[in-house]
C-alpha atoms as one frame of an Amber mdcrd trajectory, in Angstrom:
protein
   9.464  22.657 -22.547  12.463  20.411 -23.003  13.317  16.950 -21.752  12.686
  16.094 -18.137  14.904  14.001 -15.937  13.989  12.634 -12.612  16.964  11.686
 -10.550  18.290  11.249  -7.088  18.966  14.588  -5.302  22.511  15.701  -4.727
  23.891  18.078  -2.109  24.140  20.749  -4.849  20.352  20.533  -5.428  19.403
  21.258  -1.769  19.219  25.075  -2.145  16.723  24.726  -5.062  14.707  22.120
  -3.185  14.546  24.223  -0.074  13.449  27.218  -2.082  10.606  25.229  -3.532
   9.637  23.909  -0.064   9.401  27.569   1.144   7.510  28.879  -1.930   3.944
  28.523  -0.739   1.976  29.942   2.204   2.578  26.863   4.429   6.155  26.475
   3.555   6.935  30.135   3.950   6.003  29.774   7.682   8.086  26.701   8.412
  11.101  26.662   6.021  14.387  28.732   6.352  16.077  28.874   2.912  18.796
  31.167   4.374  20.042  28.459   6.816  20.847  25.379   4.820  22.757  23.619
   7.642  19.702  21.633   8.989  18.675  20.671   5.380  22.088  19.419   4.470
  22.278  17.315   7.664  18.870  15.836   6.878  19.892  15.245   3.315  22.912
  13.266   4.578  20.617  11.008   6.667  18.283  10.597   3.748  21.052   9.799
   1.309  22.429   6.946   3.450  19.085   5.314   4.127  18.214   2.736   1.405
  14.462   3.257   2.175  14.517   6.874   1.292  14.306   8.224  -2.231  14.646
  11.953  -2.400  14.398  13.010  -6.099  14.422  16.066  -8.185  13.020  16.729
 -11.628  15.445  18.574 -13.808  14.686  20.422 -17.026  17.450  22.200 -18.974
  19.842  21.811 -16.073  17.384  23.497 -13.606  15.689  21.821 -10.687  11.943
  22.252 -11.308  10.343  19.688  -8.942  11.032  17.308  -6.093   9.471  14.626
  -3.879  10.494  12.182  -1.176   9.416   8.577  -1.384   9.870   6.420   1.715
   9.561   2.657   1.594   7.942   1.323   4.731   8.001  -2.390   5.518   5.179
  -3.558   7.740   3.270  -6.409   9.270  -0.310  -5.219   8.610  -2.050  -6.223
   5.343  -0.376  -9.541   5.375   3.177  -8.091   5.732   2.705  -5.618   2.962
   5.325  -3.088   2.150   3.888   0.394   1.567   5.416   3.664   0.293   4.856
   7.182   1.533   5.035  10.225  -0.711   6.122  13.441   0.975   7.331  16.935
   0.107   5.891  17.142  -3.369   6.770  20.484  -4.838   6.731  21.896  -8.395
   8.592  25.194  -9.181   6.072  28.022  -9.698   7.161  28.442 -13.316   6.213
  24.700 -14.044   2.808  24.458 -12.264   0.138  23.276 -14.631   2.633  21.759
 -17.038   2.042  18.158 -16.055   5.250  17.938 -14.067   3.351  17.108 -10.873
   1.675  14.100 -12.652   5.025  12.935 -13.892   6.579  13.070 -10.454   3.687
  11.169  -8.916   3.788   8.528 -11.715   7.488   8.093 -11.134   6.802   7.523
  -7.451   4.058   5.032  -8.150   6.267   3.087 -10.672   9.202   3.111  -8.140
   6.796   1.865  -5.464   5.814  -1.070  -7.647   9.529  -1.748  -8.380  10.197
  -1.744  -4.704   7.422  -4.347  -4.114   4.985  -2.046  -2.454   1.313  -2.944
  -2.098   0.106   0.471  -1.266   1.026   4.092  -1.930   0.013   6.655   0.644
   0.357  10.388   1.206  -0.912  13.131   3.287  -1.854  16.690   2.234  -2.634
  19.637   4.465  -6.413  20.024   4.556  -6.061  23.609   3.330  -4.554  22.380
  -0.006  -7.850  21.786  -1.912  -6.237  22.029  -5.334  -3.697  19.371  -4.300
  -6.555  17.135  -3.086  -8.320  17.307  -6.468  -4.982  16.651  -8.143  -4.313
  13.413  -6.089  -7.935  12.256  -6.617  -7.523  12.739 -10.345  -4.463  10.463
 -10.159  -6.519   7.722  -8.419  -5.886   8.392  -4.682  -8.823   8.413  -2.345
  -9.134  10.377   0.853  -9.782   7.198   2.925  -8.295   8.140   6.280  -8.057
  11.057   8.666  -4.563  11.926   9.634  -3.202  13.241  13.030   0.070  14.961
  13.885   1.728  15.833  17.185   4.407  18.451  17.213   7.387  17.467  19.394
């Protein structure tokens, strides 16, 4: 399926990234691909924060995957730095191709390079296929997460 490049996201990639965020039952309810203004403003904040790594996977000049990796310094665990993986999406044409594994492996490798001692992520409880995927990659469902809408 051609060579794959994982690289930092550019402003030109945002429409494709937002389209992937919206391309599932949960994302369809909360994303607005027709109004890119808020996404471009958020991208600018991410782009200028050294602890944020928003990347895209590109194959044959086409954005086919994305994720955000956040580096989080902390005091717990003897001052350990951790990373947080968010917004993992694979284009529908690429699902089942191994691209998701390549993206997560990139995130784990980058976390090690950044000196992280722990990689964590959350996944909506309805995404049972994603849960199996993350467990297959060595993640364990060790915590219960909570969110508060503001």
